[in-house]
Phi, psi and omega in degrees: 000124181265121181263003178287116184291345180261001183294324183279317180081178180278155176292146180289115182295337179282347180280346180291139183268130177288129183247353180171192177220156181293132181293338182267303187261347180081007179295149181287140177243126184251155177304133179095349178281150174269120182228179179250130175250126178226122178053037178085354180259150180259141179227146180305313183199183182292335177294314178297320178297315180300315179297318179298315181295321179294326180284330189248351181274150175273113178209166177220147177266131183227160174255127181244000000 
């Protein structure tokens, strides 16, 4: 049993499999990453989702 905490090392980031891309920015999404799924689409994070919704939702700015 090896007790050296550095014996194993970090996982190779290039070994991760790309599973899709962000619907807003087009960034690559890899297996094992935490992402946001909205209406079946994948987004990098809530910021990308917010930008996507603002660009694609029907809304109007008004003065009240």
